[in-house]
N, C-alpha and C positions, 0 to 999 in steps of 0.2 A: 651757284647755280656757275657764277665765272672760276672759281674754282676749281671745278668737277673738268671744265672746258680746260683749263690749265694742265689738270692731271693728265682729260685724255692725250692731249698735245702732245706732253711729255713722253707719256706710254708709247702713241703712237712712233714717236723719232726714237726708242729702244727699241723697239719689234722690227723696225725697217732696217735698223741698222744690223742689230744681233742676223736677222734673216739672210741682208748680204755679207756678213764678215760667216755665216755657216757656208753659205754657197761657194762664198770664195776659196776655204777651208776645203772641202770637199772637191770643189776642183780642183786642188791645187796638188793632193794630196789622196786621194783617193784610188784605192788601184783601180776600178774602171772611169771611164770619160764620160762625161756627163751628167755623171749623180749630182753635182752641184749646180747644175743649169736651172734646174725648176726653181731652187732658191733666189738664185739671180734675178731672174726675171721677176719671181715675186717679192721681192723686196724694193722697186717703184711702183709698183699695183698695191700694196699697202701705205705706198705715200701719197700715190693718186688719191686713195679713198677719203684719208684719215687728214694730209697734210695742205698746204697751201701746193700752188702750182709752181712755183720756183723749191722748193723744196724735194715735190714729185719730180722736174724736172734733172735736178740735183743728182737725186738717186737712180734715173733713170741713165743718165750720164755715165755716173760711176760705175754701176752695174754694168754697162755695155765696155768700161774698160778696162774692167777687170776681167770681163771673161775675154775680150781679145789679150789681153797683157796674159792670164795664165794660159793661154792657149798656143804664146808666142812661148812660153816660159818652158809648156811639158813637150814642145813640137812637134805638135800635132800639124799634119797638113792643112792647106790652104785653104783648102774647101771647107773641111772642119770648123778651121777659122771662121770661114766668112759666114755658116751654116749658124755654129753658135751666136754670132753675133749678129744676125737677122733676126735669131727668136726672141733675143733679149731685146733687142731696138722696137723689133713691133711689140711685145707686150709693154714695155717701156711709153711706146707712143698712147696706146691702149689706158695706160695708165693717165696719160694725161688728161684723154677726152673724159677719163672718169673722172677727175679732177673739175675740169670743166662742169662738166652735165651737175655732179654734185655743188658747186660754188654757185650754179643758176638755182637748180632746186631750195637750196640754204636762201638765197634772196628771195624767190616765190612763197617759201616758207614765213620768212617775218615779215612780207609783206601781209600775208594773210592773218597771222599773229595782230600787228596791227590793226588791222580791218577789225578783226574782231576783236580788240581790246577798246577799239573806238564805241564799237556796238555795244558792248559791255557795259561801256560807263554811261551809255547816252540811255540804255534801261535802268540801270541800275547806279544810279550816283549816288556818293556817300552824304550820310545825310548833315545836317549841320551836328557841331557837335553840344548845340543848345537847340532844344524844340519848344517850344511853352514851359512850363515848370520843369523841363527832364532837359542832365545831360546823356548823350546819346555817344554810343558807338559801335562801330560795325564792321564787321572783318568778312574776308571772301579767302579762301583759299581752294585752290584747284589741285584735284587729284593728283597731276601731271604738272612738274613746272612750267612745262611749255604752253600748258591749254589756260586760255583766258576768259572764258565764254562760256557757261553751261543753263543745265535749269533752275536752280535756286537762285531766289527771288526775296528781298527786304526791301521795305520803305518805312518813312516815320515820315507825318505831318498833321500838324496841328489844325484843327480844325472848331469850326463853334461849339461841336459837343466835347471838345479835346483834346489832348495826343491821342492819334490811332495809329498805330502799326501793324505790319504786316510781316510774316515770316512765311515762306513757302517753298516745297520743291513739285517741279512738274515733270510727270513722268513722259518719258521717250525720248526721245534725239535728235539730234542734228537742225536743220531748220524748223522742225516742227514744234522742240521744245522752246526754240528761241519765238517763235512767233507767240507761243502760247504763254512765255514769261514778259514778252509787249502787250499782251490784253490782259492778264493779272493785274499787272503794275497799273496800266489804263484806267480797267476798273475802279480798282484800288481809290486812285489820285481823283478820279471822277465822284464816283459814288461815297468817297468817305466825306465828303463836303454836305453831304442832302441827307443822307441816311440817318436817321433820328436815331438809332439804336447798331452793335455790334449785329443784332437776328438779321435785321432790313439788309446793311452791307452783304452780311454773307449771303444774302437770297439773291440779292443782286449780280453780285458778283458770278455766284454758280447762272446764273441767267446768261453772263455774259460768257462765259467758258463754253456753256453748253450752245451756245451759238454759235462762237467761234469754233468747235469740234464737228455741230454738223456740218457747219459750210466747208471746212476743211475736209471731212471723211465721210458727208456724206451721210451722216448717223452719229451718236456718240455711243463710242468707245470704251466697253470697261479699262482698255490700255492709256487709255489719254485720258487722265485727272489731272488735278491739281489737290496738295494736302498743305494745309495755311494753319496759321493761329494769327487768329485777329487779335489783337489787344485792343486796348482803351484806356488812357490812364486817366481820372479826374483831372478839373482847373487847378485844384489843391496840391494835385499830386501822391494823394495817400490812398487810392482807390482803384484797381486795376480790375477793367470786365474782362474775359478771354472767354472765345470761341473757337474750338479745337476742332477741326474738321478733319480728322486722319492725321494728324502731323505727330512729332514726338512733342511730349509734354514741355512749357518752358520750364523754368526754376527759380524759386525765389533764392536770393545767395544776399545771408544775414547772419552777425555773427558767427563767420567760420564754419557755418553749415549750407550745403545747400538739397532747397528742399522742391521735389518734384510736384508740380501742380498740374495732377493730372484729371482730365475733365471728369465730371461726374456722371454722365454717359458716352458712351462712343458714337459719333458721327461720320459718316460719307463725306470722301473727298468731294472739293469744288468741282465744277463740271463735270458731272454723274446727270445732273439734276432732283432737285429738292421734293418731285412727286413720291418718292418711294422711300422718303426720311422721315419719318414721325418718331419725334422724340416721346418718352414716357408719359410729357404733358397732353399731348394728344394736339398741339395747338397747331404743328408742324412747320413752328420755327426754331431756329436751331436752337439749345441753351445755352444759355450764360453764365458762366460762373464767376464770381465776384471774391477778390482778394485782397488785404489790405497791405500798403507796402510803406512799411515802419521807416522811420527816419534809419538811414543809414542803409537802407536795405537796396539789394540791386535785382531789377527782373532783367532774368538770362532767356532769349531764345535762340535754338539751333536749331539745324537742319539734319537728317539722318547720316549727315558726313560723319557726325559727329558719334552720334548715339550707335552708328552700326562699324565703325571700327575698329578692329580686331588687332590685337597681337599677334605673335606669332601661333601663340598654341591655339588660336582661334577666338578668343575668347574679347567678348564685345567690349566696348568701352563705357563706361559710368561713371558720368558726373560725380554723383553721389559718392563714389568710391574712391576719387580720384584725390588727387596730391592740391587737389583745391582745396579741397575739406581742411578747416582750420586754418585759411588765409581770410587776411583783412585786405581788399584793395582801394586804394585810394581814387578810383575812377573807372567810368566803366572801359574805356578802353585798357587801363592796365589787365582787367580783366579778362577781356578779348583778347587779348597779345598769350596772355597765360595760359588761356583755354587753347590755341592755336598748340603753342608749345609743346602743351601736354600732350594733343593729341598726337601729334608727330613722335616724341617721346616714347608713345603707345605703341604707334608702328611700326616703329623703326626709321620713321620715314616713307613706309609703305602704303598710304591711306588709297582704299581704292573708289572713292567718293568723292566729287566736291564737296565743302561745306562752307554754310553762310552761321554765322553769327550778329546778332541784334544785341546789346546789352544798354540799360537805362537807371537812372537814380534819380531821385528827387536833386536839382542842382543845388550845389551847395551844402547834399547832405551827409555824404561817404566820408567816415572815419578814416 
């Protein structure tokens, strides 16, 4: 990001200088008067929008001096000289006003970003690198470099029932999405300590999010829901239980292979009410899938910012067909870093959605 800013400043300098020189040449040598005047006036305006106040002031003074000097050189009457000088000086003054307003806006935006980052850290603190029997790593990458808050969420918590995790994505935007993230994380933190299994945890979270949606929107909306994967790792770290509520499937990363852990049956997202969700078992409770976590294997959970990332041809990113296949990772952190880098490579830095990533393995077991 810093390199981009330096390049932008350098390019703005060059552009303003070229416009100033072009205006001077046209003013000096064009067969008709006033041809170069618009370019002379545009030079400080470019500097005012892109560069510092001092630089913009310098370009404004240079443009005024060039305009007056060339009018004298060409022997134009005093009236034309003063008119040209007044035009350049007026636009130069406007350029300085633009510069002040842009700087003020930049400060306000930086303050807003800082507040957003504080909210993000409060809602989604980085999990500890060791939770129960697991080594843990999480990553969050915004679709835009300046954006620091979104609707993706994750959490890891050691409970009496084992290590429980959630990764999810709140549908919606703005403060409503932030509020839903807060409710989802709060409900998970609270209920993960007491729900006897993941099915009960999903029911309680669904109820909390449905009540939140009802209070916020005077009724549950089909556009306001949270997709999520709930996971529970046994005390020994060798068994994983999963409940997938309409979210991209997690992956088992083992021996250089990525295996997608699709749910045994599709289920509706959280926050839509469980009354309409009737799995084939007829129990009304969410289905729980059970998989083993072999020694050296990692469990990888992502949001749709990963699986729906597209390249220039519009092809979706598929971790199972990515450059990650065939690689062995020393720890969850290296897997998270490699995945983020590979998605950025796939999209050429043009990802359209935020992405959250959560990776865990049995501590000390990664080869």
